[in-house]
N, C-alpha and C positions, 0 to 999 in steps of 0.2 A: 334398868331394865328398857329394853330397843328393841319395839316390833317393826321388824321389816320382811320384804318378801324377797325372800333367797332361792338361786336356784337350785335345782333337787340334786343336779350332777355334782355337786357340792357339799353333798351332806355324807359322812362317814357316821359309819353304823359303829358302836363301843367294841373295843376291842371281845371284852367278854360280857355278850349280846345276852338278855335272859330268855327273850321268846324264841324256842327252837323252832319256831311254826307259828304260821297262822290261819284259821277256817275260813277255808275260801268263802262260805257265805256267807259268814262275820262280816268278811273284808268287800265282798259286795254289796252289802247293804252298808256297811259303812260309805263307801262311793257314793250309792244311791244318794245318803243324807246329803252330801257334802258338796255332790250336785247339784241339788236342788234345793239347798238352803243354806250353802257356803262353809266353810271351816270356824263351827263356832268357838274354837279353843288353839287357840296357836299354840302348837310343837316347843320343845326349848333345847336348844344347841348351848353349844359352845364355840367361841369362835377359837380358828386355830391357825395361826395365818390366813390364808384365804379363802380357807374351807373351816364346815363347821361339822364339829363332834354331835350326834343326837345323843341328847339326854333325857326327853321323853317325846313320844311320838311316833313310835315308830306304826304301828297301825296307820296312823293318819300322812305318811309318808308312802306308806306303801299303796294305800288307795287315793292318792296322789298319782302316784306311777299310773296306777290303774286305768285313770281319768285322763292319762295322757298329759296329764298338766306341766309345766317346764319351771314351776316355780310354786311355794307355799309360804304361810305367813307362820313365822319363826318371831318367838321370842329368845333374842340372842346374848347371852352372858359373856362375860368375859369369865377367862381360869380363875382370876381374884376375887367372882363375885359367887362362887361356886365352892364351898366346904370342900364338896368332895364330887367330884361329876358323876361316879358312878354311883353313891350313896341317893342320889337323884336321882337316877334312871331306874334304882331298885324301888326307890318310893313309889313312882310313880306306876309301874310295874307292875307291883306287888298287891297294893289292890285289886289290882284288874280281876274278873272272873274267869279271865279266858287262858291263865298262865295254868300249864299242868302243875301236878303236887313236884315233879319232877324237876320242871322249870323254877316252881317254887323254893325247892332244899335247895337246889343250886344256890341262886341268889342270896338265898340265907346262908348258906355255907361260904359266901365270897365276902361276906356283910361283915360275918361274924371273924372269920375264921382269916378274912387276908385285912381287912379293912378294921380287926380288932373292935367292933361294939359288940360292949356286952348285950348277952340276950338278957337280962335284963330291961336294957332301955329300949331294944328292935321289941320285945314283948308289950310296954308300954304304949310308948308310941304308933305302934300297929295292931295295938288290940287284939295282941295272939297269946295262948298261954305258954307260959315254958312248953309244958307238954307237950304242945304243938307245934311247938319249932321243935321240940327234941324227934319228935314222930315224924318227921317232914326230915331232918336230917339223915335217919337211919336209913330214910330211904337210899340213902347215896350209898350204903355198903351191902348193899344188894348185887346178887350179879346181874352182868350186864345186859340177861334179857330180859330177864324181871323189871329190868327200871326199864326199858324199851315199851315192853309188853303196858308199865303204869301210866305211861308216857305216851302213847298211840290214847288209853283209856279202852285197853281191851283187856285186864287183869285187875280188880281190886285193891286198892293197897292195903287191907289185912291179909288178904290171899297171899298176897306176894311178899310181908312180912314172914308170915308163916314156912312158906314153900324157901324162903333163904335161909330157914332152920337146917336145911335137908341140906347133909355137907355128901351124899353119894348121888352123881351128877345123875346115873341113869334113873334113883329111883323120883328125883326129887323133876326129872324131866318127863317122867310118865304120870308121875300127880300133878303136872302144870298140864299134861294132852289132855287129861282127865277133867281136870279144871273146867278148862276152856270148851271144850266138848258137849260138858254133861251141865255149865254155868250154876256148879255145887258153888250154894254160899259160902263163904270166908269160916264161916265156924265149924260146918261140914270138913273143907280143905284140912283146917285145927286137929278136928281128928283124926285126918287120915297120915297128919307128920306127927302127931304124938303118936303114933300106934308107931311110926316106925321109930322112936326116937326110947319109944319104951322097949321095940323088939333090939335096939343100940344095947340098951343098960342088960339085956338080957345073952346078950354074946348072940343075937342072933338076926342080926341084919340081913343077911341072905335071903331067910326067910318072911323077913318084916309081909305084914299082907297089902295085899295092892285091892286095889276097887278097879270092879270089872275091866275090859277092854272094850273100849268105844268103835260100835262098827257101822261104818257108812253105810245111811242109806234107812237105820232103824231109828227109835226115838229113843234118846237118853232118861235113863234114867237116875238118880241120884242119890248113893248108896250109903250107906253110916255103916262104921263099924262097932259092933257091938264089944264091948271094953273087956265081959268077960270070956268071950269063946274066941275073939277077935276075927268070926266071920263077916261077911259086909251080911246087912239085911237094907229094903227100898227106904228112902225117907219118903215117910208120908210129908 
């Protein structure tokens, strides 16, 4: 281990960056902390010639840039010291609370599928169940628009998974608009999706019931479909 002050302009982000975005408020808060108290934990980088690949500490690097610093304290490792650079990057970022579910899913997919780390090892070392891992990986099978909304925090994962079962694009978009505008809980969305699936099974997909359309300016009312008559009723 070698602690050095290294130039920020010599640091390269890893090719498969796990975090897609950084919350501006949390970044400003971190920058304030570094300005007042200094950098408590050096970043970790891998030396590659005269440059460095960032392995842990993306937010700390961005905070230093925000503070207009030229250098940052780093734990500099040579390639042979790191069993797998991306695994180290993933391990550091995975345990942070500010990764979105999609960012977690993509990191898990690379570690398990690209680096061939068994799911049982991931589950044991990072204290998450195989079902939790499978749930995250399933997000990557959703249509891209649903993935984007989950990443942004606009759509709940359970609602996204339910909507992903609707293969009729027009019907899915309708249900998605209803979900976003009404604020319907996941169990409500699942019931509308199940109504559509039942209509498909009956060969009546075109007449599948739909919740009422959203009218701008009016208060949204969450509706539930009746399993017997398929009419919609207000959800109390």
